[in-house]
C-alpha positions as CSV (number, residue, x, y, z in Angstrom):
1,M,27.1,32.2,39.6
2,K,30.4,31.0,40.9
3,F,29.2,31.1,44.5
4,F,26.0,29.2,43.9
5,H,27.9,26.6,41.9
6,S,30.2,26.0,44.9
7,V,27.1,25.8,47.2
8,F,25.7,23.1,45.0
9,D,28.9,21.2,45.4
10,Y,28.7,21.5,49.2
11,F,25.2,20.2,49.1
12,Q,26.4,17.1,47.2
13,I,29.1,16.5,49.7
14,L,26.6,16.4,52.6
15,G,25.2,13.1,51.2
16,Q,22.4,11.5,53.2
17,N,23.1,13.1,56.6
18,R,19.8,14.7,57.4
19,Q,21.0,16.8,60.3
20,K,23.8,18.4,58.3
21,R,21.5,18.9,55.3
22,N,19.0,20.8,57.5
23,K,21.8,23.0,58.9
24,F,22.9,23.7,55.3
25,I,19.3,24.6,54.2
26,K,19.0,27.0,57.2
27,L,22.2,28.7,56.3
28,M,21.0,29.1,52.7
29,S,17.7,30.5,53.9
30,R,19.5,33.1,56.0
31,L,21.6,34.0,53.0
32,A,18.6,34.4,50.8
33,E,16.4,36.3,53.3
34,N,19.2,38.8,54.0
35,K,18.6,41.7,51.6
36,S,20.2,44.5,53.5
37,G,23.0,42.7,55.3
38,G,25.6,43.6,52.7
39,N,28.6,41.6,51.7
40,T,29.9,41.1,55.3
41,Y,26.9,39.0,56.3
42,Q,27.1,37.1,53.1
43,D,30.8,36.4,53.6
44,E,30.2,35.1,57.2
45,T,27.4,32.7,56.0
46,T,29.6,31.6,53.1
47,Q,32.5,30.8,55.6
48,Q,30.1,28.7,57.7
49,L,29.0,26.8,54.6
50,Q,32.5,26.2,53.6
51,Q,33.4,25.0,57.1
52,L,30.4,22.7,57.2
53,A,31.4,21.2,53.8
54,Q,34.9,20.7,54.9
55,N,33.8,18.9,58.1
56,M,31.4,16.7,56.0
57,E,34.2,15.9,53.6
58,K,36.4,14.7,56.5
59,I,33.6,12.6,57.8
60,T,33.0,11.1,54.3
61,Q,36.7,10.2,54.0
62,M,36.7,8.6,57.5
63,N,33.6,6.6,56.6
64,E,35.2,5.4,53.3
65,L,38.3,4.3,55.3
66,K,36.1,2.4,57.8
67,Q,34.3,0.7,55.0
68,Q,37.5,-0.3,53.3
69,Q,38.9,-1.7,56.6
70,A,35.6,-3.6,57.1
71,H,35.9,-5.0,53.6
72,E,39.5,-6.1,54.1
73,A,38.5,-7.8,57.4
74,K,35.5,-9.6,56.0
75,R,35.7,-13.4,56.1
76,L,34.8,-15.4,53.1
77,T,34.4,-19.1,52.3
78,F,35.0,-20.6,48.9
79,E,33.5,-24.1,49.2
80,N,34.5,-25.4,45.8
81,I,38.2,-24.5,46.0
82,G,38.3,-25.4,49.7
83,L,39.2,-22.1,51.2
84,E,37.3,-21.4,54.4
85,N,37.0,-18.3,56.7
86,I,39.6,-16.3,54.8
87,S,39.8,-12.5,54.7
88,V,40.0,-10.3,51.6
89,S,43.4,-9.1,52.6
90,Q,44.6,-12.8,52.8
91,L,43.0,-13.4,49.4
92,K,44.9,-10.5,47.9
93,E,48.2,-11.8,49.4
94,M,47.5,-15.3,48.0
95,F,46.1,-14.3,44.5
96,G,47.2,-10.7,44.0
97,K,49.8,-11.6,41.4
98,T,47.6,-14.1,39.6
99,R,47.6,-13.4,35.8
100,L,46.1,-16.6,34.4
101,V,43.4,-19.0,35.5
102,I,43.2,-22.4,33.6
103,L,40.0,-24.4,33.9
104,C,41.0,-27.9,32.9
105,G,38.8,-30.8,34.0
106,P,40.1,-33.6,36.3
107,Q,42.5,-33.1,39.1
108,T,45.2,-35.2,37.4
109,R,45.2,-32.8,34.4
110,A,45.6,-29.8,36.8
111,H,48.5,-31.5,38.4
112,E,50.0,-32.3,35.0
113,I,49.8,-28.7,34.0
114,G,51.4,-27.7,37.2
115,C,54.4,-30.1,36.7
116,E,54.8,-28.9,33.1
117,L,54.9,-25.3,34.0
118,Q,57.2,-25.9,36.9
119,K,59.6,-27.6,34.6
120,I,59.4,-25.2,31.6
121,M,59.5,-22.1,33.7
122,R,62.0,-23.4,36.2
123,L,59.9,-22.6,39.2
124,K,61.0,-23.8,42.6
125,D,57.7,-25.5,43.5
126,F,54.0,-25.5,43.1
127,C,51.4,-26.5,45.7
128,E,47.8,-27.4,46.0
129,I,45.5,-24.9,47.7
130,G,42.4,-25.5,49.7
131,K,41.0,-28.7,51.1
132,S,39.0,-29.9,48.1
133,G,41.9,-31.1,46.0
134,R,40.2,-29.7,42.9
135,N,43.0,-27.3,41.8
136,V,46.7,-26.9,41.7
137,T,48.4,-23.5,42.1
138,L,51.9,-22.5,41.0
139,E,54.1,-20.3,43.1
140,N,57.4,-18.7,42.3
141,S,60.4,-18.4,44.6
142,A,58.9,-15.4,46.3
143,K,55.9,-17.5,47.3
144,K,53.6,-15.4,45.2
145,F,51.0,-17.2,43.0
146,L,51.4,-16.7,39.3
147,E,48.9,-19.2,37.8
148,I,46.0,-21.4,38.9
149,S,45.0,-24.6,37.2
150,V,41.4,-25.3,38.3
151,S,39.8,-28.7,37.9
152,T,36.2,-28.5,36.9
153,F,33.5,-31.1,36.3
154,D,32.8,-33.0,33.1
155,G,29.4,-32.6,31.4
156,C,27.5,-31.0,34.2
157,K,26.7,-27.4,33.5
158,Q,24.9,-26.6,36.7
159,I,27.9,-27.6,38.8
160,F,30.2,-25.6,36.5
161,I,28.0,-22.6,36.9
162,Q,28.1,-22.9,40.7
163,Y,31.8,-23.4,40.6
164,I,32.6,-20.3,38.5
165,K,30.0,-18.1,40.1
166,S,30.6,-18.9,43.7
167,D,34.4,-18.9,43.8
168,L,36.4,-17.6,40.8
169,M,34.1,-14.6,40.1
170,I,33.9,-13.6,43.8
171,L,37.7,-13.7,43.9
172,R,37.7,-11.3,40.9
173,I,34.9,-9.0,42.3
174,S,36.7,-8.8,45.7
175,E,39.7,-7.5,43.8
176,A,41.8,-10.3,45.1
177,I,42.5,-10.9,41.4
178,K,42.7,-7.8,39.3
179,Q,44.4,-8.3,35.9
180,V,43.6,-11.9,35.0
181,Q,42.8,-14.0,32.0
182,M,40.8,-17.3,32.0
183,I,41.3,-20.2,29.6
184,R,39.3,-23.4,29.5
185,I,40.6,-26.7,28.3
186,G,38.0,-29.3,27.4
187,S,36.8,-32.1,25.2
188,A,34.1,-31.9,22.5
189,G,32.3,-33.5,19.7
190,G,33.6,-32.1,16.4
191,I,31.5,-31.0,13.4
192,G,33.4,-31.6,10.2
193,V,36.8,-31.8,11.9
194,E,39.0,-34.9,12.2
195,A,39.2,-36.7,15.6
196,G,42.2,-35.4,17.6
197,S,42.0,-31.9,16.2
198,I,41.9,-28.9,18.5
199,V,39.1,-26.3,18.1
200,V,39.9,-22.9,19.4
201,T,36.6,-21.1,20.0
202,S,36.0,-17.8,18.2
203,H,32.4,-17.3,19.2
204,I,29.8,-19.1,21.3
205,V,26.6,-20.1,19.5
206,N,23.3,-20.4,21.4
207,P,21.5,-23.6,20.1
208,I,18.1,-21.7,19.9
209,T,18.9,-18.2,18.7
210,L,22.3,-19.1,16.9
211,K,23.6,-15.8,18.5
212,S,26.6,-15.4,20.8
213,E,24.7,-15.3,24.0
214,W,23.9,-17.3,27.2
215,T,20.4,-17.7,28.4
216,Y,19.5,-18.5,32.0
217,Y,16.6,-18.0,34.4
218,S,16.5,-15.9,37.5
219,C,13.5,-15.0,39.7
220,G,11.2,-16.3,37.1
221,N,12.7,-14.2,34.3
222,C,14.7,-15.3,31.3
223,I,18.0,-13.5,31.2
224,T,20.1,-13.1,28.1
225,Q,23.8,-12.5,28.7
226,P,26.1,-11.6,25.7
227,C,29.1,-13.9,25.3
228,T,32.5,-12.9,23.9
229,F,35.9,-14.5,23.7
230,D,39.1,-12.5,23.5
231,G,40.2,-12.5,19.9
232,N,43.8,-11.8,20.7
233,I,44.2,-14.8,23.1
234,S,42.3,-17.1,20.7
235,E,44.5,-16.2,17.8
236,Q,47.6,-16.7,19.9
237,L,46.4,-20.2,20.9
238,Y,45.6,-21.0,17.3
239,F,49.0,-20.0,16.0
240,I,50.8,-21.8,18.8
241,A,49.0,-25.0,17.8
242,K,49.8,-24.3,14.1
243,N,53.5,-23.8,14.9
244,K,53.5,-27.1,16.8
245,Q,52.0,-28.8,13.7
246,I,48.9,-29.8,15.6
247,P,45.6,-30.0,13.6
248,V,43.7,-27.0,14.7
249,F,40.6,-25.0,13.7
250,L,39.5,-21.5,14.8
251,G,35.7,-21.6,14.7
252,K,32.4,-21.3,16.5
253,T,31.3,-23.5,19.3
254,M,27.7,-24.5,20.0
255,T,27.1,-24.9,23.8
256,T,24.3,-27.2,24.6
257,E,22.2,-28.1,27.7
258,T,22.4,-31.9,27.1
259,Y,25.0,-34.4,26.0
260,Y,22.8,-36.5,23.7
261,E,19.7,-34.9,22.0
262,G,21.2,-31.4,22.4
263,Q,24.1,-32.5,20.2
264,A,21.9,-34.3,17.7
265,R,23.0,-37.8,18.7
266,L,20.8,-40.7,17.7
267,D,21.6,-42.8,20.8
268,G,19.8,-40.6,23.4
269,A,16.7,-41.8,25.4
270,L,14.5,-39.0,24.0
271,C,15.6,-39.1,20.4
272,T,12.6,-38.2,18.2
273,Y,14.4,-37.3,15.0
274,T,15.9,-39.1,12.0
275,Q,19.4,-39.5,10.7
276,E,18.4,-37.2,7.8
277,A,17.2,-34.5,10.2
278,K,20.4,-34.8,12.2
279,L,22.6,-34.4,9.2
280,E,20.6,-31.5,7.9
281,W,21.0,-29.7,11.2
282,L,24.7,-30.4,11.5
283,T,25.3,-29.4,7.9
284,K,23.5,-26.1,8.6
285,L,25.7,-25.4,11.6
286,Y,28.9,-26.3,9.7
287,K,28.0,-23.8,6.9
288,Q,27.6,-21.2,9.6
289,G,31.1,-21.8,10.9
290,V,30.3,-24.1,13.9
291,R,33.1,-26.6,14.4
292,N,32.2,-28.4,17.7
293,F,29.7,-29.0,20.5
294,E,30.4,-28.6,24.2
295,M,28.5,-27.7,27.4
296,E,30.2,-25.1,29.5
297,G,31.6,-22.4,27.2
298,D,28.5,-20.1,27.4
299,V,28.8,-19.9,31.2
300,L,32.5,-19.1,31.0
301,S,32.3,-16.5,28.3
302,G,29.0,-15.0,29.7
303,M,30.4,-14.5,33.2
304,C,33.7,-13.3,32.0
305,T,32.0,-10.9,29.6
306,Y,29.9,-9.5,32.4
307,N,32.9,-9.1,34.7
308,E,35.2,-7.8,31.9
309,I,37.6,-10.7,32.1
310,P,39.4,-11.7,28.9
311,C,38.8,-15.4,28.3
312,A,39.4,-18.1,25.7
313,M,38.6,-21.8,25.2
314,L,40.1,-24.7,23.3
315,C,38.8,-28.2,23.1
316,V,40.0,-31.4,21.6
317,A,37.5,-33.1,19.3
318,Y,37.2,-36.9,20.0
319,L,35.1,-37.5,16.9
320,D,33.2,-36.0,14.0
321,R,29.5,-35.9,14.8
322,L,28.8,-35.8,11.0
323,E,30.1,-39.3,10.9
324,M,29.3,-40.9,14.3
325,D,27.8,-40.4,17.7
326,T,30.4,-42.1,20.0
327,T,34.2,-42.2,20.0
328,P,35.3,-45.3,18.0
329,S,36.7,-48.2,20.0
330,K,39.6,-48.3,17.6
331,Y,41.2,-45.4,19.5
332,T,43.1,-46.5,22.6
333,K,43.2,-44.6,25.9
334,Q,46.7,-43.6,25.1
335,E,45.7,-42.0,21.8
336,L,42.8,-40.1,23.5
337,D,45.2,-38.9,26.3
338,S,47.7,-37.8,23.7
339,W,45.0,-35.7,22.0
340,M,44.2,-33.9,25.2
341,Q,48.0,-33.5,25.8
342,R,48.0,-31.3,22.7
343,C,45.7,-28.8,24.4
344,V,47.9,-28.9,27.5
345,D,51.0,-28.3,25.4
346,V,49.4,-25.3,23.7
347,V,48.2,-23.7,27.0
348,V,51.6,-24.3,28.7
349,T,53.4,-22.6,25.8
350,Y,50.9,-19.7,26.0
351,T,51.3,-19.5,29.8
352,K,55.0,-19.2,29.6
353,K,54.8,-16.5,26.9
354,H,52.1,-14.6,28.7
355,L,53.7,-14.6,32.1
356,S,57.2,-13.8,30.6
357,S,55.8,-10.8,28.8
358,K,54.2,-9.5,32.0
359,K,57.6,-9.8,33.7
360,K,59.3,-7.8,30.9
361,K,56.7,-5.1,31.0
362,S,57.1,-4.7,34.8
363,K,60.9,-4.3,34.6
364,P,62.0,-0.6,34.9
365,Q,63.6,0.9,31.9
366,T,67.2,1.9,32.1
367,S,68.6,4.9,30.4
């Protein structure tokens, strides 16, 4: 039994090489047909089988090495972050120490986060990467990237999908980035929360099923992808805001396809419902723990869930949709900017804490 078990292992090692498989089968046939050859003949055949398996194992190892080398040399282009004709090995050198990706809207906000982190973490410098000017990257004194602030697009889910899918996820899949977290900063319409409050998302809510899932279409099929946010990161963001005495809620977020009718606004071009119907719907959502509307969270959490990347999201509410459809003109641009700055402050504090804890864990223990 032990011999035949090892023979089966050899056969598995041969893989898809037809010539080697045929030789293996002939040797097995000789072994099976020999009824009078005794143990000597069996031992010789066994040795041939073992030698064949060893040779195939070496070939398999060489093929794996060649595939790895080809993978490292493969040239990739990331249109949205402006990196062109770059190899996997170069990506690993650039992003290998990245621990946190921040998706944050306009380029000015990305630059602001970079300046804040440079100051608070006493880093020598940070620099923009790529040619698109859509993101800012921090680097430490050793010129190794620690954190990326990526500027996305406001209110356009399709572009956001393309951005995440084409660039950030390929970076992750190519193993250029290994142990990484993603956090999105955004703006939203609140549900039963005061304007200027931060909503840290605990769960994404699908507007049709009311489940934590993202629905999209591929090759004529409707695909449902589960969505989860990392509870530990979300709680840390929530308590950081609490400690800063920032009005904050930890609640569910409904991600919609549209900015007007999808969020029960009455000023949309296709509005066919009444004020009463709107309030009935929003009240139902509030009772189920939904605290804001936004448009990209399902894509972020769905793709991160699929690729096993911890992620979180926090948005500032510019108004309460139970009371109005648009941000009141009484709020100045300075006030609105200060509200968004609250999100930036929370994420900067989290980033410092997160990266500092990574450094401590990586230090060798002394006896």
